[in-house]
C-alpha positions, 0 to 999 in steps of 0.5 A: 501752544508751541513756541518756535525759535528758528535757526538759532544763533547760540545753543548751550548746554551749561550749569550754573552753581558748585559742584553738587548744588549745580542746576543745569540750563539748555539756553538758546538765543536768536538775535536778542531773544534768549531763552532759557530750560531747567532740566536734570543731569541726566537729561543733559548727558542723554541729550548730548549722548543721543544728538551725537548718535543722530549726527554721527549717522547724518555724518556719513552722508553730509560732512560737517565743517568740523572746524566751525563745529570747534570755532561755535564751542569754544565760544559758547558762554551762558547768558547771565543771569539765567531765567528760566521758562520752564523746568522740562519735563519730556524731550524731543530730537529730530532732524528736517532734511529739506532745511538740513537743520537739527531740531530739539522740542522741550516740553514742561508742565508740572503746574499747569498747562503743557509748555512745549517749545522747538528750537531749530538749529545748525548741524554744527550748533547741535554737535558744539552744544552735544560735546559740551553738554556732555563735557559739563555733566563730566565736570561734576563731583567724582563717582563712587565706584561702588554705588554710582552716587557722587561723591562729597569728598574722596573716601581714605587712603585704601578704602573704596565706598564713602559715608552713607554709600548704599553697597556698604550697609 
């Protein structure tokens, strides 16, 4: 069964926890209904990048309100505590030209029947969501220049790599 949340008031990708122990969530709100979904950092990063690409292509024919995007982005905050509907296993993104809405579809189902949620949002909210999600992903621990894995601590001066770096084995 598809659950639908049309024209949401808020859509955010954000984290709970400290770098190295963060959990990534997508959260949407319409009126008093709040839903959240647990996902991986890589899913947030890819979703943010894909949305930016779709929105960039759309903006050539239908410009966005830049001031609205900025104010929406500045106001983004998770509603706490975060209670996840499910862990996201698949994501779909689309655009409905008739309603001028971006569609975000999230599927879960690792522990039973497949869950499916469809969220629609304005292009401006989608842009604010994508920018914020990209910023959240880049705010984590720095990556090792040799293997790309997150660093728990910075390497000593004059040294590259880190303890346990597979590139140094």
